[in-house]
Structures are given as structure tokens and as C-alpha cells.
N, C-alpha and C positions, 0 to 999 in steps of 0.2 A: 553206571549211568549215574550223575549226579543228581542229587533228589531235586525236585523243582524246576527240573527243565526237559523238554521235549526232544525226540529227535526222530528224523523221517530222511531216508536217504543218505545218512552221514553229516548231515548238518543240524547244528543244534537251534532251538528258537527258544523264547518265552513261554511258560505256562502258567496257567490261572494261580495257582498255587505258589508259585514264586512269587509274581506281581501281588497276589493277596498277604502273603506275607510281607514283603517290602513296603507294603501301605500299612499294615497294620502294626509293627511291630518299629519300624527303620524309619516310614514316611519319608521314601525316597522314590515313591513310585511314579512321581514327574521326571524324575533323573531318567527314568527307564523308556521314558516315550520317543526321542531321540532314535532308540535301537531300531524301533519300529521300520523305520527309512533307511536305515545305515549301513542294514546286512540283509544280504540277498539269502535270509532263511526263513523258513515257515517256522509260524507264531500259530500258537493254537486260536480260534476266534477267539472263545471264553476271557483271552489273555488281552486280547487287542481291545475285546469292550470295554475290559477294565481300565486300561490307561488311557480311552479317548473318555471313559465318564469320568475318570480322576482329573484329567485335564479339564476338563469343561466345569468342574467344580471348583478347582485351583483358581480359574479364570474366574470366576463367580464370588469367592473369596478377595480374589485381589482387586477386583471394582470394590467390593466392599469396603477391604482397607483404605481405599483411594477416599472413598466415602467418609469415614470415621476420622482418617486422619487431618481431611480437609475442615472437617467441621469444630475438631480439637483446635488445629491453627487457627479459625475463624474466632473460638472462643476465649483462648491463652495466650496465641502468638505474639501479637504485639504489647501485651503488658509481661508477659515473660520472656523475656530472650532467651533465658538460660533453658528451654523445653527444649529437646530432639528427641528425635524417633530413632530409634536404634534396634539392632537383631531384626528378628522376623522380616515381616516385610520389605523393609526399607534394605536389607542383608541380601535378599534376592536379587533386586535391580543391579546391587552395588558389584555384585561377585560374578553373577552369571547373565547380567544384559536383558535378563528376559523374568519376569516376576514369575511365569506358569510353569517355570524349570525347578522353583525350589516351593516346597507345602510348609505353610506358616499357618499358625493358628491363632495370631492374636498381635495386638499393635502395643509395642513398647516404649515406653515414654520417661524420659530422662530428665528430671528439673533440679533445679540447685534446691536444696533443704528450706532455705526461707520462702519458697513458692511452692514447697509441696503442701501444704494444710491449703492455701489458698487456691489452688488447680484443684485439689479433689474437692473441694465445696463447690467450685464453679461447674464443675463435669458435672457433681451429683445435682445441681440445680438446673442442668440443661439436658436431661434424657439420659442419664447414665446413671445405672443402678448399682450400687455396691452389694458385691455377693459376700463380703465378709462379714461374718453375724458377730463378731467384734465389737462394729460399730455401734454407738450406744449417741440417742438423742441429746445428752447431758452434755453440754459445750466443753468443759473442763476434763470430761472423760475420754471426750473424742480426739479432743487436742494433745492429751497425753499417749493416746494408741498412735497418734500420726506421728508421734515426735519418737517412737520407739521401732515403728516399724520400718522394714528395707523398702517395701515397697507394697500396695495395697490393689484389688483386684476390681473391676469393673463392667459392667456389660453395655453397650449401645443398646437402647431398648429397641429400637427402629429395627435394626441390622442384627441383632445377636452377638457381635465380634465382641471378644473379650477384649479388655486395655488393661496394661499393668503399668502404672503410674509408679516412678522409681525414684527415690530420693540417694540413694546408693546404690552401685554395683554390687558391692558386696557386702558382706554386714561390716569386713573390715577392708575399707578400703582404701588401698593404699597406694593404687595407681595413678599416674598423672591425668589432667585433664584431656579429655577428648579433643582435638582439632575438628573445627566443622566444616562441612560442603553443603551449599545449597543446591541441590541437584534439580530442582524447576521453584520457578516464582510466580505466585507467591505459595509458600507452602514450607514444613517446618523443616529446620536443616535435619543433618545425618550427619554419623562421625566419618572424619576422614580416612581411607583405608592407609592407616602406617601403623607403627609399632607399639605403640599404644592402644589400638583399637587391635591389633594382632593379640596383643598379652593377654586383653580382656576376654576375647573369642577364647585364646586356651584356657584362661581361669575359670568360665561359664562352662566349659564342655568337663574339666577334672571335676570341678563342683558336684556334677551330674553323673558322675563316673563313666562319662561318654558311653553312655548307655543308647542315642541313637546315633545309627551310621551318617546323619545326614550333616551333623556337625563336624565330622572328620571329612567329609566331601566337602566343605566350604573351607577347611586350611588349605585342599590340593588347589581349590580355586583361588584362595587369598595369598599363597605363595607367588602365584606367576603375576599379581599385580603389585607387588612390592621392589623398589629398588632393592640392591644389594646391603646397602649402607643401613637399611632399616633392620637386620635381622641382626645384627651388632647389638643396637639398641633393643630389641626385644629381648634379648639375654640379659641385660642390664634392668631392665625394668624387673622381669622377674626375679633376678635376685636382692633388688633393692626392696621387691613386695613380700619376701620371705614365702616365694610360691615354687622355690627352685626344683624341689622335688615334684611335685605335681606336674610343672613344665615339662621337666625331663621325662617324666614318665608318659606325660600327655602327647608329645613327639615321638615316642620310640612305638606306642600303639598306632599314631597316624603313618608312620612309616611301616609297620608292619603290615596293617591293611592296605594302602597304597605306596606299594615299593615305588622307590626312587622318588618320590613325591617332593618329599621333605629336603630343604635347601642344606648342602653340604655343610656349611658352617653351624645352621642349628643342629644337623645330626651331630656332629663330633661333639657340641657342647653336653648333648642329649646323653650320648655313649658315658660321659665323665664317670670317673669312678665315685666322686664325691657323696656320701649319702647314700652309697650303692643298696643297700639293705633295704634301707626306708622307700627307695626308687623302685626295686624289685616288687616290693611288696605292693605299691600304687598299681605298677603295671599288669601287675596280675588282676587286682580288683577291676580295673578298667576292662579287662579281656573276660572277666566273669559276666559283667555288667552286660556288656555289648553282647555275648554269645548267647545270653541265657532267654527263655522263652519271655517273660517279660521286666528285662531290664533289672534294675536293681532291686525287683522288689520278687523275682523267683529263679535265684541262680542256680547252675547244674548242679551236678551231685557233686559234694565237694572230696567223696572217694575219689572219684575220676581224677580230680584237677592232683591232689595231695600226692600219688604216685609220681608223678611228673608232669606239673602245672604250665610247662612250656613244650610241651610236646603236643603240637598241632593236631595231630591223626587224633589223639586220645581227648583230643578238645572238641574235635568235628563228630564223634561218637560220643559224646556227651548227653546230646540232646538231639531232637526232630529241629529245635530251630536252629542251631549250631549249624547243622549240614546245609538248612537251607539260608542260612548267613553268608556260607563260603560261597554258594550259588549266586548270590546277589554281588558279592566282592569280585568274583571272575569277571560277573559283566561290568562293573562299575570300573574295574583296572583298565577295560577297553576302553571305554564311553569318555571315561575323564583322561 
């Protein structure tokens, strides 16, 4: 019997241990919610209660995100047309059609570097609190710090929602600019779902070693919404941006976790032998982060991996978290 599942009369349902793990480690408990109604199997009452509570909490966060985003738009939208909201809360609606199906923790804003300092100062003077201790009251020091920073983190004083203000998507940002769409007016624009945004999401997951399953689940939804011509463009963006190794390894781990979800053209490119040693090393790093107890902070025993790092049976036995991660994956492959 797989760890984290309950079984009665031959039917398998969710149990509270699995749901708690999905919430704590991978932040994907909201995607498990439809499972309660799509399968005629018994679930532990405690697991049902946890999922319903998580959905209520996510509904509260979604409403708070809208309040904060509207306030930012009122403060900066007219004077800073370069500002857009991306990732996080906006991605939930774009990919899943329902913000309650994706758990987000902050509002991510992207502005042109020329608007970065004015935007930061305007938000700080309007109820937002800078959480970075490096801030100085000396204007020259403050300006120098803002020029070097990729992003700064603020909190909305009234709601406690975290806001990240970015002036670059990566420390070395070679990606083309985002195309934008305006979902609701008046509101801040969001990136269009195209090759440039898809390449960014691959790079974002890779730079965090894909240690949360929700980012891989995002890719499965993203591929369904892109026309086929965009896949070749993704490959070109990856190669021009010097992220081919990370992108190939990312597509491999995505296909490993969600089989037959990756478009054939991308999968063929990911399987290429160019820089194979580096790609395999990156793939192994991603697997270690994904299956470990605490993401990239606490990897499973290296001894188990060194014997045969691509043996999934050995990987499942490496840690309790790895076994539970496989239980989550089995459910997602049916849901997504």
C-alpha cells in the first residue's frame, strides 16, 4: 500500500498525511480539491477537512491579491506603463481559469529599470513596508542599492500580503520582452502566454532546482494553451539566452513527473545529446531537490543516489518525503 493513501474495500482515496505533505512541501493541495468530487472513492474525513480549509484560505488570499494589485495600479499604473503583474496570482487565472486552484504567496510586479526606484519610493510612501534590512535612509546609499538589486520585497501593511518588485527577471536577463495582455480594465497588464513567457517559466523553475511540484504542474497547463509554432520559438529563446542545458534538464524532469505531457518537439530537443554530461547533472540536481524533504535545503542521502541515481525505486526509498511525493504524483497524473 503506497504511503499517504487510504484504502477501503479496494478503493483508494486521499488521507490527511498525503494532503498535509502536498500543502507543506509542494503547495499543490488546491489542485487536489477537484479529486474529492471526480472520484467515487472514500477519503479520510480529516483529509477532506484539510482540503476545504485550504481552499477557503486560498480564496481569502486571492481576494487580498486583488485588493493589493488594484491599489498598486491606482498608485503607479498611469505613470508607469511598463509595470505588469506576473507569476503567482496572475498565473493561476491564466493557466487554470480559477485562482483557487493554484496556491500563491505573493504579488510579483515587473517594471522597467528606469521606473524601479520611483515605484519603490511611491509604494513605500503609501502603506507598503520594505522587509529588506539593507535599506538605508541615506538617499545615495538607497539609490545605489536599488540599482544593484534584481528585486525588493515589500509587505502590504493592511493585508500582510508580500509584494516583490522586480526590475530584472533574472540576474542576467537575456530573454526578449514580454508581450502583455489586459485581462480586466482597469488593471495592471499581465504577460501573454507565448514563447517568451514559457521560456521564462522554465528558467524560473530551473534556477530554484524545481523543488516545488506546482511549477511543473504549471508547465502541463501551459503546453495546452500554446499553439504549436511557439514550441520552436521556445527552443530558439533557450539557445539564444544561454540556458539550453537547464532547459533540456527541465523538460526531462517535467516529462518524468508528468508522462506524455510535454510536446513532442520540445521533448525531442530535450533528448538531444549536446552537452549531455551537464544536462544529466542538472537533471539529477532537479530530482534531488524535488524528492527531498525540504527542497534544496535538505537532499536525500547521497549514498543512495550514488549507487544508481536514475533508479526510481531506490529514489522512492531514500526518504519518507520521496515516497509521499510519488503518491502525490500518481494523483496528479490522473487529475491533470
